[in-house]
N, C-alpha and C positions, 0 to 999 in steps of 0.2 A: 746743595746742588739741585737745581731745578729739574734736570732730566731724571734724577733718581726719585725726586718727589712725584713727578708725573707718572713714572712707572709704578709707584706705590699708591696711585689713586688720589694723591693730594693735589688736585688740579689747581685750585685757587692759590695754594701756597707756592706751587711751581710757577704759576703765572706771575706772582709778585716777585719771585726770584729772577725770572727772565726780564721783567720790567726794570728791576734794579740793574741788571747787566746793561740794558739799553741806556740807562741814565749814566752809568760809569763809562761806557764805551759806545757812544752814539754813532760811531762810524764803523763799528765792527760788525761784520755780517753774522757772527755767531749768535748773538742775541736775537736778531731778526729771524733767523732761520728757526731757532728753537721755539720762539713764541708763536710763529705762524704755524708750525707743525702741531703745536699743542692746540691752538684754536681750531685748525682744520679737523684734527682727529676727534675733537669734541663738538664740532659744529657750533662754535661760539664766536662771537665778535668777528663775523666774517667780513664786514666792511673794513674794520681795522686790519684784519689779516690781509686783505687785498692791498691796502695801502702799504703795509710793511713788506709784503711780497714784492711789490714794485720797487721799493727802496732796496731790498736785497738784490734784485736784478741789477739795479744801478750801481750798487757797491761792489758786487762780485761778478755777477752775470755768467756763472757757469751752468752747465747742463742741468744739474740738480735744482738750481734756483729757478730756471725756466719751467722745469717739471712741477715744482712746488707752486709757482704762480698758476700754472694750468690746473693744479688740484683745487686751488681756491676758486677759480672760475667754475670748475665742474661742480663743486659743492654748492656754489651760489646759483647753479642752474644755467650758466652761460656756456654751453658745450662748444659753440663755435670758437669762442675766445680760448677756451681750454685747449681745443685742438691746435689753434695757432701757436700757443706757447709750448705745448708738448712737441709740436713739430720742430720748433727752435731747439728744444732739448735734444731731439733726435739728430738734428743737423750738427750739433756740437759734440754729441757722443753717439755716433751711429752704431756702435757695437753693443750698446746697452739694450739687452733683451727686455727688461722691465718696461722701458719706454715704449718699445714696439708692441708689447702686450697691452699696455694702457691705451695705445693708439687704436688697436683693434677693438677694444672695448668701447672706446669713444665712437669709432665709426659705426659700430653696431647700434649704439644708443641713438646716434644721429639718423640712422636709416640710410638706405641705398642712394637717395637723391642727394646726399650731402658728402659722399665719399670722394 
């Protein structure tokens, strides 16, 4: 199980497991979600993570998917795009306090002229 491997610090093995999931089920959002989260949390393969996050949004497109896409943009340093996608997550799930906290942090990072 890739998630268990990742939790135990076996990132490369987890990555291989998630890539196998993508081969077996290329239209299932589960594999895309898992591997993007792994890459973002480890600051690895961010260009591929961005591509997969966009695919995830196309496949499922729920609030968590837009939030994850925003995370990828934030880690890559594009805070404006991160804010755009985080706002979409908030629009889809306005009761989610974590998204609002993340938006406050983004606004702070962007500074007062970009709020």
